[in-house]
C-alpha positions as CSV (number, residue, x, y, z in Angstrom):
1,M,103.0,131.7,139.6
2,A,99.2,132.2,139.8
3,V,97.6,131.3,143.1
4,N,94.5,129.0,143.0
5,L,91.9,130.4,145.4
6,T,89.3,127.8,144.5
7,R,87.8,126.5,147.8
8,P,84.4,125.7,149.3
9,V,82.4,128.6,150.9
10,A,83.0,128.7,154.6
11,P,80.0,128.1,156.9
12,D,78.3,130.9,158.7
13,P,80.6,131.0,161.8
14,Y,77.8,132.1,164.2
15,S,75.6,129.2,163.2
16,L,78.3,127.0,164.8
17,L,78.1,128.7,168.2
18,P,75.7,128.0,171.1
19,S,72.3,129.4,170.3
20,V,71.4,132.7,172.0
21,P,68.5,135.1,171.4
22,D,68.9,137.7,168.8
23,F,68.2,141.4,168.7
24,T,68.1,144.1,166.0
25,L,71.2,145.5,164.2
26,T,70.7,148.0,161.5
27,S,72.8,150.4,159.5
28,E,72.4,153.5,157.4
29,D,75.3,152.3,155.3
30,L,74.7,148.5,154.9
31,R,71.8,146.4,153.6
32,P,71.6,142.8,154.6
33,G,73.2,140.5,152.0
34,E,74.2,143.4,149.7
35,R,77.6,144.7,148.6
36,L,79.5,147.0,151.0
37,P,79.9,150.5,149.7
38,D,83.5,151.1,148.6
39,V,84.1,153.7,151.3
40,H,84.0,150.8,153.8
41,T,86.7,148.9,152.0
42,N,90.5,148.8,152.1
43,T,90.8,149.0,148.3
44,D,92.0,151.8,146.0
45,A,88.3,153.0,145.9
46,G,87.9,152.7,149.7
47,S,88.7,154.7,152.8
48,N,88.5,152.2,155.7
49,V,85.6,154.0,157.1
50,S,83.6,151.9,159.6
51,P,79.8,151.8,158.7
52,Q,77.2,153.3,160.9
53,L,75.6,150.7,163.2
54,S,72.6,150.9,165.5
55,W,71.1,148.2,167.8
56,E,68.0,147.8,169.9
57,S,65.8,145.3,171.7
58,F,68.7,143.7,173.5
59,P,68.0,142.0,176.9
60,A,67.4,144.3,179.9
61,A,70.2,142.5,181.8
62,T,72.8,143.7,179.3
63,Q,75.8,145.5,180.9
64,S,78.0,146.1,177.8
65,F,78.6,145.2,174.2
66,L,81.3,143.8,171.9
67,V,81.1,144.9,168.3
68,S,83.0,143.1,165.5
69,C,83.5,142.5,161.8
70,F,84.6,139.1,160.6
71,D,85.2,137.7,157.1
72,P,85.0,133.9,157.2
73,D,85.7,133.7,153.5
74,A,89.3,135.1,153.6
75,P,91.8,132.6,152.2
76,G,93.3,130.5,154.9
77,P,91.8,128.3,157.7
78,A,90.8,131.0,160.2
79,G,89.0,133.8,158.3
80,W,90.0,137.5,159.0
81,W,89.1,139.8,161.8
82,H,88.6,143.3,160.5
83,W,87.3,145.0,163.6
84,T,86.7,144.2,167.3
85,V,85.6,146.8,169.8
86,V,85.4,145.8,173.4
87,D,83.8,147.3,176.5
88,V,81.2,149.3,174.7
89,P,79.0,150.8,177.5
90,V,75.4,149.7,177.7
91,T,74.3,153.3,177.2
92,T,75.8,153.2,173.7
93,T,73.3,151.8,171.1
94,S,74.9,153.1,167.9
95,L,78.2,153.9,166.4
96,A,78.4,156.7,163.8
97,R,80.1,156.2,160.4
98,G,83.8,156.4,161.0
99,A,83.1,155.9,164.7
100,D,84.8,157.7,167.5
101,L,84.5,155.1,170.2
102,P,82.6,155.9,173.4
103,A,84.6,156.5,176.7
104,G,85.9,153.1,178.0
105,A,85.6,151.3,174.7
106,F,88.6,150.4,172.6
107,A,89.5,148.6,169.4
108,L,91.7,145.5,169.4
109,R,94.3,145.0,166.7
110,G,92.7,143.1,163.8
111,D,94.4,140.4,161.7
112,D,96.2,143.2,159.8
113,G,97.8,144.5,163.1
114,E,95.8,147.7,163.2
115,A,93.7,148.7,166.3
116,R,90.9,150.2,164.2
117,Y,88.4,149.3,161.5
118,V,90.1,148.0,158.4
119,G,87.7,147.5,155.5
120,A,87.0,144.7,153.1
121,A,89.9,143.8,150.7
122,P,89.4,140.3,149.3
123,P,91.9,139.2,146.7
124,P,91.0,140.3,143.2
125,G,89.1,137.5,141.4
126,D,88.3,135.6,144.6
127,Q,84.8,134.5,145.5
128,V,82.3,136.8,147.1
129,H,83.3,137.5,150.7
130,R,80.8,137.9,153.5
131,Y,81.4,140.5,156.3
132,F,79.6,139.6,159.5
133,F,79.0,142.8,161.6
134,V,78.0,141.5,165.0
135,V,77.0,143.0,168.3
136,H,77.1,140.8,171.4
137,A,75.0,141.9,174.4
138,L,77.1,140.9,177.4
139,D,76.3,140.2,181.1
140,V,79.4,142.0,182.4
141,P,80.3,145.7,182.2
142,S,83.8,144.8,181.0
143,L,85.5,141.7,179.7
144,G,88.7,142.7,181.4
145,L,90.7,142.4,178.2
146,G,93.8,144.5,177.4
147,P,94.7,146.2,174.1
148,D,97.0,143.4,173.2
149,T,94.3,140.8,173.3
150,M,93.9,139.1,169.9
151,P,90.4,139.4,168.3
152,G,90.0,135.6,168.2
153,A,90.6,135.4,171.9
154,A,88.2,138.3,172.6
155,N,85.5,136.7,170.4
156,T,86.0,133.4,172.3
157,A,85.7,135.1,175.7
158,V,82.4,136.7,174.8
159,L,80.9,133.2,174.4
160,F,80.8,132.9,178.2
161,H,79.1,136.3,178.6
162,T,76.7,136.6,175.6
163,L,73.1,137.2,176.5
164,A,72.0,137.8,172.9
165,R,73.6,138.5,169.5
166,A,72.7,140.8,166.5
167,I,74.2,140.1,163.1
168,L,74.2,142.1,159.8
169,V,76.0,140.6,156.9
170,G,77.3,142.5,153.9
171,T,79.3,141.2,150.9
172,Y,82.3,142.4,148.8
173,Q,84.1,141.1,145.7
174,R,86.6,142.6,143.4
């Protein structure tokens, strides 16, 4: 039986959150609004390699960062968390391609159950999916979360500590 994936495009999830200042997020691997290179996907052509990310111009009061990748276009009501890294030290302003995380930072298990970056893998023939790479500048040095925290819970907890947010969106379809 063929599955019907026809559905409306999900809203930008970050436009639904309380407004905070923005700062700059760039990548050597991703261009805003453009297709993710295959190496950053979880497809036959991909390698699940996290993209390089750099950020700057965040508030001076920043004490740490949370970095995530979320696909609001995944089938189902809740989107899909591909990557959530918590407790990134304020001295870290970039993650290399295929990032080794800085001391103190750790990845939570995504919706696939893996505590690492797992790339784009929309169902074949589905609509274009958007991948929101987001860095939250936080007012605390640690969120106090453990490795078993679910990414949705972590990304809710940051709402109470976010000073500013940087967003870079890539797309993927197969």
